[in-house]
BAZARO-940170 format. One record per residue (C-alpha): x, y, z. Coordinates in Angstrom, 3 decimals. Layout:
% residues N
+----------+----------+----------+
!        x !        y !        z !
+----------+----------+----------+
!        X !        Y !        Z !
...
+----------+----------+----------+
***
This chain:
% residues 138
+----------+----------+----------+
!        x !        y !        z !
+----------+----------+----------+
!   -7.197 !   -8.353 !   -2.863 !
!   -8.328 !  -10.868 !   -0.244 !
!   -5.032 !  -10.327 !    1.577 !
!   -5.545 !   -6.552 !    1.500 !
!   -9.087 !   -6.952 !    2.820 !
!   -8.138 !   -9.313 !    5.681 !
!   -5.206 !   -7.192 !    6.811 !
!   -7.165 !   -3.953 !    6.506 !
!  -10.018 !   -5.374 !    8.602 !
!   -7.664 !   -6.526 !   11.355 !
!   -5.258 !   -3.577 !   11.587 !
!   -6.813 !   -0.498 !   10.003 !
!  -10.613 !   -0.563 !    9.812 !
!  -11.233 !    0.174 !   13.498 !
!   -9.714 !    3.630 !   13.055 !
!  -11.900 !    4.484 !   10.056 !
!  -15.489 !    5.617 !    9.882 !
!  -18.068 !    3.403 !    8.178 !
!  -17.675 !    5.659 !    5.140 !
!  -13.916 !    5.062 !    5.148 !
!  -14.273 !    1.285 !    5.444 !
!  -16.864 !    1.276 !    2.656 !
!  -14.616 !    3.432 !    0.452 !
!  -11.668 !    1.089 !    0.975 !
!  -13.720 !   -2.028 !    0.250 !
!  -15.224 !   -0.401 !   -2.840 !
!  -11.738 !    0.591 !   -4.016 !
!  -10.229 !   -2.894 !   -3.777 !
!  -13.262 !   -4.561 !   -5.356 !
!  -13.921 !   -1.993 !   -8.073 !
!  -13.868 !   -3.099 !  -11.689 !
!  -12.251 !    0.238 !  -12.590 !
!   -9.218 !   -0.742 !  -10.507 !
!   -9.048 !   -4.092 !  -12.313 !
!   -9.154 !   -2.338 !  -15.686 !
!   -6.347 !    0.012 !  -14.578 !
!   -4.195 !   -3.042 !  -13.790 !
!   -5.010 !   -4.532 !  -17.172 !
!   -3.984 !   -1.400 !  -19.124 !
!   -0.767 !   -0.986 !  -17.117 !
!   -1.820 !    2.136 !  -15.179 !
!   -1.400 !    0.211 !  -11.931 !
!    1.473 !   -2.109 !  -11.147 !
!    1.231 !   -4.978 !   -8.701 !
!    3.906 !   -6.912 !   -6.825 !
!    3.246 !  -10.029 !   -4.770 !
!    5.328 !  -12.065 !   -2.363 !
!    4.560 !  -15.785 !   -2.155 !
!    5.510 !  -18.499 !    0.284 !
!    6.914 !  -21.899 !   -0.623 !
!    3.366 !  -23.230 !   -1.119 !
!    2.714 !  -20.466 !   -3.690 !
!    0.306 !  -18.576 !   -1.386 !
!    0.336 !  -14.780 !   -1.556 !
!    1.761 !  -13.449 !    1.711 !
!    2.425 !   -9.859 !    0.701 !
!    1.363 !   -7.389 !   -1.948 !
!    2.025 !   -3.852 !   -3.061 !
!    0.629 !   -1.709 !   -5.837 !
!    1.802 !    1.476 !   -7.474 !
!   -0.257 !    3.993 !   -9.407 !
!    0.838 !    6.925 !  -11.505 !
!    4.359 !    5.524 !  -11.481 !
!    5.273 !    6.840 !   -8.017 !
!    2.335 !    6.510 !   -5.586 !
!    1.981 !    3.458 !   -3.353 !
!   -1.682 !    2.610 !   -3.396 !
!   -1.693 !   -0.631 !   -1.399 !
!    0.941 !   -2.407 !    0.663 !
!   -0.079 !   -5.322 !    2.863 !
!    1.673 !   -8.298 !    4.423 !
!   -0.145 !  -11.322 !    5.824 !
!   -0.287 !  -11.136 !    9.610 !
!    1.567 !  -14.456 !   10.009 !
!    4.463 !  -13.131 !    7.930 !
!    4.901 !   -9.646 !    9.373 !
!    8.306 !   -8.542 !   10.662 !
!   10.086 !  -10.998 !    8.368 !
!   11.343 !   -8.474 !    5.798 !
!    8.545 !   -8.975 !    3.282 !
!    7.327 !   -5.380 !    3.428 !
!   10.878 !   -4.130 !    3.026 !
!   11.464 !   -6.486 !    0.077 !
!    8.298 !   -5.189 !   -1.582 !
!    9.520 !   -1.619 !   -0.990 !
!   12.879 !   -2.495 !   -2.565 !
!   11.064 !   -3.759 !   -5.663 !
!    8.913 !   -0.626 !   -5.867 !
!   11.969 !    1.600 !   -5.534 !
!   13.868 !   -0.301 !   -8.222 !
!   10.886 !    0.011 !  -10.573 !
!   10.483 !    3.741 !   -9.913 !
!   14.184 !    4.414 !  -10.435 !
!   14.135 !    2.439 !  -13.698 !
!   11.439 !    4.853 !  -14.895 !
!   13.741 !    7.813 !  -14.186 !
!   11.719 !    9.021 !  -11.190 !
!   13.387 !    9.721 !   -7.854 !
!   10.615 !    9.589 !   -5.266 !
!    7.683 !    7.592 !   -3.898 !
!    4.584 !    8.916 !   -2.172 !
!    1.956 !    7.243 !   -0.001 !
!   -1.090 !    8.171 !    2.035 !
!   -0.312 !    6.004 !    5.046 !
!   -2.864 !    4.642 !    7.487 !
!   -2.055 !    5.169 !   11.169 !
!   -0.996 !    1.507 !   11.364 !
!    1.370 !    1.915 !    8.410 !
!    3.054 !    5.171 !    9.463 !
!    5.782 !    3.529 !   11.632 !
!    6.706 !    1.132 !    8.811 !
!    6.994 !    3.941 !    6.275 !
!    9.115 !    6.002 !    8.663 !
!   11.364 !    2.962 !    9.186 !
!   11.964 !    2.632 !    5.427 !
!   12.772 !    6.321 !    4.961 !
!    9.514 !    8.173 !    4.297 !
!    8.855 !   11.572 !    5.833 !
!    5.505 !   13.180 !    6.540 !
!    4.566 !   15.837 !    4.017 !
!    1.429 !   16.896 !    5.853 !
!   -0.536 !   16.314 !    9.012 !
!   -2.746 !   13.306 !    9.590 !
!   -6.113 !   14.019 !    8.044 !
!   -9.393 !   12.315 !    7.217 !
!  -10.286 !   11.882 !    3.560 !
!  -13.507 !   10.078 !    2.683 !
!  -13.624 !    8.614 !    6.184 !
!  -10.080 !    7.245 !    5.855 !
!   -7.381 !    8.477 !    8.242 !
!   -4.197 !    9.163 !    6.279 !
!   -0.807 !   10.803 !    6.640 !
!    0.692 !   11.976 !    3.341 !
!    4.318 !   10.890 !    3.069 !
!    7.193 !   10.981 !    0.590 !
!   10.545 !    9.272 !    0.157 !
!   13.303 !   10.595 !   -2.065 !
!   15.229 !    7.789 !   -3.743 !
+----------+----------+----------+
***
């Protein structure tokens, strides 16, 4: 979650209210989230470099909803985000589902459009977080 926190602070937090930043930080540090990972309600993928450092991560909840997707700033635009998306899609399809959803931050919207997501609603603020609901049919 340190990667998610660092990337969020650099690229997303400025567009959120204090409430939104606090909600995000509480979400990634919440023990409830940890328990959901442990009982297989959340799934986590990581990308590592040759030194075994985490340079990308993605998580899926409810089998089809991308909850977190972050790539280390020094490894952006190298295909890591796309590789994580490929893994998520393969997992979802193996579970007999045919779509993914995400509530994208303004920074993430161009990436999600690039990998085939479409907006399903207008940009909105939810709990101080600016999001655009999106969906991709697989």
